[in-house]
N, C-alpha and C positions, 0 to 999 in steps of 0.2 A: 504494500500500500504506500505509494509515494505521498508524502506530505509536503505541500508547497506553500511557501510564503512569498507573496508578491508585494514589494515595497514600491509605492508611487507617491507623487505629490498629491496632496488633498485638492478637492475641488473638481475632480473628474465626474462626468455624468454617469448615470447608471448604465446607459447604453455602452459607454466606453469600458466600464469595469466588466460588464457582462461579456463583451468581445474579448477582453483580456483573459478572463477566466476560461472562456470557450477555447480560445486559441492555444493556451498552455495545456489544457486538458487533452485536446486533440493531438498536440505535438507529443505529449508523453505517451498517450495511447498508441499513436501511430509508430513512433520510433522505438518504443520499448515493448510493445505488444501487451501492455497492461490494460485490462478492461476499464473503460471510462468510469464505471461505478466504484472502482478501487482508488481513484485519485481524489485526495482531500486537499482543498485549497482555501487560502484566505488572503485577503488583501489588507495590507497595513498602510495607512495613509499618514504622511507627515506634512506639516505646514511648510511653506517655502523657506522660511527662515531657519528651519531645522535641517536643511539639505545643503551640503557643501560638496560639490562635485565639479572641480575644475575641468574645463574642456568638454563638459557635457551640457546638454540642454536640460537644466534641472526640472523644467515643467514636463518633460517627456521621459526622464530617467526612469528606467524600470529595472529593478533588481529582483531576480527570481532565484530563490533558494529551494532546491529540491532535495529532500531527505528521503532516502530509500534503502532498502536492504542491499547489502553488497552482492557482487557477482557479475555486474555488467562491465564489459571491457571498454577500453578507451575509444575504439571505433564506434561502438553503440552510443557512447556518451556524445561523441562528435556529431553523430546523426541526430541525437536529441537536440543539441545546441542549434544545428542548422534548421531543424523543423520549427523550433520556437521562434527563431529570428524570421524565418520565411512567413510563418503564419501571422505573427504580430506586425510584420511589415505590410501585409494586406489589410488586416483588420485588427486593431483600430488604427493602423497606419504609423507605427513607431519605426523610426530609422534604426538600422542595425547598430550604429554607433552609440545609441542610447539604451541598448539592452545589455544587461549583464546576467549571466546564468552561472550559478554555483551549485555543484552537486555535492551533497554530503552522503556518504555511504558507510556509516559505522557498522561494526559487527552486530549480528542479530541480538546479542545479549543487551544491547543498548536500547532495545525497543520493548515497549509494553503496550499492547493494543487490546482494548477490551478486557483488561485485567490479566492478559496472558502474554507470554513471550513467544515469538515465533521459534520454530525449531530449525 
């Protein structure tokens, strides 16, 4: 179950945020073969004065952190990064340079889902 945190500047419309969530979910599902129903996401919004990103358009900066069980190789992760950038470039229209994707894949004992740890 990938758990996704998407950080953006506050003030975006519901349509924008829905497109963001949809694009990331589709990218994860398509690139990693994870059923869409297994992808949990949340958007965290920051006010403009709390963002310091030299060289980036702060109003479009999108930082996506994906935490998932280990086992995916570098090639699969590169595919995921490409899918995210491509999908978000189309809708909601974020330029590649304003998208950052970070994957965390700690060992399975670092997860507790529904009161249980994966095997």
